[in-house]
C-alpha positions in Angstrom: -66.9 58.7 178.3 -64.5 57.9 175.5 -62.2 55.8 177.7 -65.2 53.7 178.9 -66.3 53.1 175.3 -62.8 51.9 174.3 -62.6 49.7 177.4 -66.0 48.2 176.5 -64.9 47.5 172.9 -61.7 45.8 174.1 -63.5 43.6 176.6 -66.3 42.5 174.2 -63.7 41.8 171.4 -61.9 39.5 173.8 -65.1 37.7 174.7 -65.9 37.2 171.0 -62.4 35.8 170.3 -62.7 33.4 173.3 -66.0 32.1 172.0 -64.7 31.2 168.5 -65.1 27.5 168.0 -62.1 25.4 166.9 -62.7 24.0 163.4 -59.4 22.2 162.6 -58.6 18.5 162.6 -59.4 16.5 165.8 -57.1 13.9 167.4 -58.4 10.4 166.7 -57.2 9.0 170.0 -57.4 10.6 173.5 -54.2 11.2 175.6 -52.0 11.1 172.5 -50.1 14.0 171.2 -50.2 14.9 167.5 -48.0 17.3 165.5 -50.1 19.8 163.5 -48.9 20.1 159.9 -51.5 22.3 158.1 -54.7 20.1 158.2 -52.8 16.9 159.0 -52.2 15.4 162.4 -49.0 13.3 162.8 -48.9 11.1 165.9 -45.8 11.4 168.0 -43.8 8.4 169.0 -45.4 7.2 172.2 -43.4 5.0 174.6 -42.2 4.7 178.2 -38.7 6.0 179.1 -36.7 3.7 181.4 -35.4 5.4 184.5 -32.0 4.7 186.1 -31.2 6.3 189.4 -27.6 7.5 189.9 -27.0 9.3 193.2 -29.5 12.2 193.2 -29.8 12.2 189.4 -32.2 10.1 187.2 -31.3 9.1 183.7 -34.3 8.6 181.4 -33.5 6.5 178.3 -35.6 6.0 175.2 -34.7 3.3 172.7 -33.7 4.3 169.2 -31.5 7.1 167.9 -34.3 9.1 166.3 -38.1 9.5 166.3 -40.2 8.6 163.3 -42.3 11.7 164.0 -40.5 14.6 162.4 -41.1 18.3 161.7 -39.2 21.1 160.0 -40.9 23.6 162.2 -38.8 25.3 164.9 -41.9 26.1 167.0 -44.1 23.1 166.5 -47.7 22.9 167.5 -49.4 19.9 169.0 -53.0 18.8 169.7 -54.2 16.5 172.4 -57.6 15.3 173.5 -57.2 15.0 177.2 -58.9 12.3 179.3 -56.3 11.1 181.7 -53.3 13.3 181.0 -53.5 16.9 182.2 -52.3 19.1 179.4 -50.9 21.7 181.9 -48.6 19.1 183.4 -46.8 18.3 180.1 -43.2 19.4 179.9 -40.8 19.6 176.9 -37.2 18.4 177.0 -34.4 18.2 174.5 -32.9 14.7 174.3 -29.3 13.7 173.8 -28.5 10.9 171.4 -25.9 8.5 172.8 -25.0 5.0 171.8 -28.0 4.4 169.7 -30.6 5.7 172.2 -32.0 9.0 173.4 -31.6 10.2 177.0 -32.2 13.0 179.4 -30.8 13.5 182.9 -32.9 15.0 185.7 -31.2 16.3 188.8 -32.5 15.8 192.3 -34.1 18.5 194.3 -31.8 21.4 195.1 -29.1 20.2 192.8 -28.0 22.3 189.8 -27.4 20.8 186.4 -29.6 18.3 184.6 -32.2 19.1 182.0 -34.5 22.0 182.3 -38.0 22.0 180.7 -38.4 24.3 177.6 -41.2 26.8 177.5 -44.6 25.7 176.3 -47.9 27.5 175.8 -51.0 25.4 176.5 -54.4 26.7 175.2 -57.7 25.1 175.9 -59.7 24.9 172.6 -62.8 23.1 173.7 -64.0 20.2 175.8 -60.8 18.4 176.7 -59.1 19.6 173.5 -55.7 21.4 174.0 -53.2 23.1 171.7 -49.7 22.8 173.0 -47.0 25.0 171.4 -43.3 25.3 171.8 -43.0 28.9 173.1 -39.4 29.3 171.9 -37.6 28.2 168.7 -36.2 24.7 168.9 -32.9 23.8 167.4 -32.6 20.7 165.2 -32.6 17.6 167.3 -34.6 15.1 169.3 -37.3 16.2 171.8 -39.8 14.7 174.2 -43.1 15.9 175.7 -43.9 14.1 178.9 -46.3 14.6 181.8 -44.1 15.7 184.7 -45.4 12.8 187.0 -44.9 10.0 184.5 -42.3 8.0 182.5 -44.6 8.2 179.4 -43.0 10.1 176.6 -44.1 11.5 173.3 -41.1 12.0 171.1 -40.4 13.9 167.9 -37.5 15.3 165.9 -37.0 18.8 164.6 -34.9 18.8 161.4 
């Protein structure tokens, strides 16, 4: 009897937590990623990366040596109101700064090396609203969030 009571309490507390409504700031534009800093939303630098195929690798290049969107947080949190971009298809990559631009190299199928996506946690907050969090501490540097089937990138810097 006692075990079933504890199980019931655990299940109902989980349902209550899942039903809590998000009350924070809302993104002003859909399909745009925003850094969350307290009650402020800072838009990430949104652009398209240019792709250059070299053998079985693809080099993605982003103009500029640094992003204007900056955070001191090692595990940043982002918000996105999704319309066309699927939040669960977004990947996080560390960028290298070379010759005044940022870049990342992706290796072809079955080939070792190249960039690997960093861990993200994606949480649905409401109708099309998603919280995306770095699920591991990020070192200082340049980063990009990008849907895995697109050259669209949302860049930021951790300092």
